[in-house]
C-alpha positions as CSV (number, residue, x, y, z in Angstrom):
1,M,6.0,-9.5,14.7
2,A,8.5,-11.6,12.8
3,S,11.6,-9.7,13.9
4,D,14.5,-10.2,16.3
5,I,14.1,-6.6,17.4
6,E,11.8,-6.5,20.5
7,H,8.8,-4.2,20.5
8,P,6.5,-3.6,23.5
9,A,3.1,-5.2,23.4
10,E,0.2,-2.8,22.7
11,T,-1.1,-3.5,26.2
12,D,2.2,-2.3,27.7
13,L,2.0,1.1,26.2
14,C,1.1,4.1,28.3
15,L,0.2,7.7,27.5
16,D,3.1,9.1,29.7
17,G,5.7,7.1,27.6
18,V,4.2,8.3,24.3
19,L,4.1,11.9,25.5
20,R,7.7,11.7,26.7
21,A,8.8,10.3,23.4
22,L,6.9,13.1,21.5
23,A,8.5,15.9,23.7
24,D,11.7,16.0,21.6
25,P,11.6,17.9,18.3
26,D,14.1,15.4,16.7
27,R,11.8,12.5,17.5
28,R,8.8,14.3,16.1
29,A,10.8,15.0,12.9
30,I,11.6,11.2,12.7
31,L,7.9,10.4,13.0
32,T,7.0,12.9,10.4
33,T,9.5,11.3,8.0
34,L,8.2,7.9,8.8
35,R,4.6,9.0,8.1
36,T,5.1,8.5,4.4
37,T,7.9,5.9,4.0
38,E,9.8,3.1,5.6
39,T,13.3,4.5,6.1
40,L,16.8,3.4,7.0
41,C,18.3,4.6,10.3
42,S,21.1,6.3,8.4
43,S,18.6,8.4,6.4
44,L,17.0,9.9,9.5
45,L,18.4,13.1,11.0
46,P,21.6,12.9,8.8
47,D,23.1,15.9,10.5
48,R,23.0,14.2,13.9
49,P,25.5,11.6,15.2
50,R,24.4,8.0,14.7
51,S,24.5,7.4,18.4
52,T,22.0,10.2,18.9
53,V,19.7,8.8,16.2
54,S,20.0,5.4,17.8
55,V,18.8,6.7,21.2
56,H,15.9,8.6,19.6
57,L,14.8,5.4,17.8
58,K,15.1,3.3,20.9
59,V,12.8,5.8,22.8
60,L,10.3,5.8,19.9
61,R,10.3,2.0,19.7
62,A,9.8,1.7,23.5
63,A,6.9,4.1,23.4
64,G,5.3,1.9,20.7
65,L,5.5,4.6,18.0
66,I,7.8,2.9,15.5
67,E,8.5,-0.6,14.3
68,Q,12.0,-1.7,13.3
69,R,12.9,-4.7,11.1
70,R,16.1,-6.1,9.8
71,Q,16.7,-6.4,6.1
72,G,20.1,-7.9,5.8
73,K,22.5,-5.7,7.8
74,A,20.2,-2.7,7.5
75,I,17.4,-1.7,9.9
76,L,14.3,-0.3,8.4
77,N,12.0,2.0,10.4
78,S,8.3,2.6,10.0
79,L,5.3,4.0,12.0
80,R,3.9,1.2,14.1
81,S,0.3,0.7,13.0
82,D,-0.7,-1.6,15.9
83,G,1.1,0.3,18.7
84,A,0.6,3.8,20.0
85,A,-0.9,4.9,16.7
86,A,-3.8,2.5,17.3
87,R,-4.1,3.3,21.0
88,Y,-3.8,7.1,20.7
89,P,-4.6,7.9,17.1
90,E,-5.5,11.5,17.6
91,I,-2.1,12.3,19.2
92,V,0.0,10.5,16.7
93,H,-1.9,11.9,13.7
94,A,-1.7,15.5,15.1
95,I,2.1,15.1,15.6
96,T,2.8,13.5,12.2
97,S,0.5,15.9,10.3
98,A,1.9,19.1,11.9
99,D,3.9,21.6,9.8
100,G,7.0,22.3,11.8
């Protein structure tokens, strides 16, 4: 990945980390949003403090569920296609396709 933001290698991902990341409803809401579009951090969970959103994004990135990249001063977020989604496709698809 051509980014100064570190992401775990696919081989370092584990099911426990993915399930822990998916246990929080706010993180599942973030993934559902990212299913269809690359999104700025500030556009995710606008009713939550930025620090809370930042922690959620860090957990999702560490679990291999999202990819972050810098564009100028902004950070764009998207589902990580080569991470947990590739390793555990049924779980990620089920979460991001769920209604509510």
